[in-house]
C-alpha positions as CSV (number, residue, x, y, z in Angstrom):
1,M,-2.6,33.4,38.7
2,I,0.6,31.4,37.6
3,C,2.8,32.9,35.5
4,P,3.7,31.4,32.3
5,R,6.6,33.0,31.5
6,C,8.8,32.7,35.1
7,K,6.0,30.2,37.1
8,T,5.3,32.6,40.0
9,E,2.4,32.8,41.8
10,N,0.4,36.1,41.3
11,G,-2.9,35.7,42.7
12,N,-5.6,37.5,41.3
13,R,-3.1,40.1,39.1
14,T,-2.9,40.5,35.6
15,I,0.5,41.4,35.8
16,C,3.2,39.4,37.5
17,S,5.1,41.0,40.4
18,K,8.3,38.8,39.1
19,C,8.8,39.6,35.4
20,G,6.5,42.4,34.4
21,Y,4.7,39.8,32.2
22,F,0.7,40.4,31.1
23,M,-1.6,37.6,32.0
24,Y,-4.8,38.1,30.9
25,R,-7.4,35.6,30.4
26,V,-10.4,36.3,28.9
27,A,-13.6,35.6,30.3
28,N,-15.1,33.3,27.9
29,Q,-19.2,33.9,29.5
30,N,-19.0,37.7,29.3
31,V,-17.6,37.6,25.7
32,E,-20.5,37.8,22.7
33,K,-20.6,35.7,19.8
34,R,-19.8,37.3,16.6
35,T,-20.8,36.3,13.0
36,G,-17.8,36.1,10.5
37,F,-19.6,39.1,8.8
38,Q,-19.1,41.3,12.3
39,R,-15.7,39.7,12.4
40,A,-15.3,41.0,8.9
41,V,-16.6,44.6,9.4
42,D,-14.3,44.9,12.3
43,D,-11.6,44.3,10.3
44,T,-12.2,46.5,7.8
45,K,-12.6,49.4,10.2
46,I,-8.7,48.5,11.7
47,V,-7.6,48.4,8.1
48,G,-9.4,51.3,7.3
49,K,-7.5,53.8,9.9
50,K,-4.1,52.0,9.3
51,V,-4.3,53.0,5.5
52,G,-6.0,56.3,6.6
53,K,-2.6,57.1,8.9
54,V,-0.6,56.1,5.9
55,F,-2.2,58.3,3.6
56,N,-2.1,61.4,5.6
57,I,1.7,60.9,6.2
58,V,2.1,60.3,2.1
59,W,-0.3,63.6,1.8
60,I,2.0,65.6,4.1
61,I,5.1,64.5,2.1
62,I,3.5,65.0,-1.5
63,T,2.6,68.5,-0.1
64,M,6.1,68.8,1.1
65,I,7.9,68.2,-2.1
66,V,5.3,70.7,-3.9
67,L,5.9,73.5,-2.2
68,S,9.7,73.1,-1.9
69,F,9.3,72.8,-5.9
70,W,7.4,76.5,-5.5
71,I,9.5,78.0,-3.4
72,I,12.8,76.8,-5.1
73,A,11.2,78.0,-8.5
74,L,10.1,81.6,-7.1
75,L,13.9,81.9,-5.6
76,M,15.1,81.1,-8.7
77,F,12.7,83.8,-10.5
78,L,13.9,86.5,-8.1
79,T,17.7,85.9,-8.5
80,G,17.5,85.8,-12.0
81,G,17.9,82.1,-12.6
82,K,21.3,82.2,-11.0
83,V,22.0,79.7,-8.3
84,I,23.1,81.4,-4.9
85,L,25.2,79.4,-2.8
86,G,25.9,79.8,1.0
């Protein structure tokens, strides 16, 4: 296999020995034919996973903000409303 980046002959390797470029060829005879609906379902799963990760991060941030508010409110209550600096 010839590297498309540096034109080095690499035999059957999938990673170029000179520049490290990842050369991968899909064997068409091993790929199953998928319908548009199957591709849409797979895309929905991928997007769902990404949205789930973002939702988890947002949930953690909101939880931290709410907890910080309650900790500050508790400290204000315990000190009689005076702000303690350093």
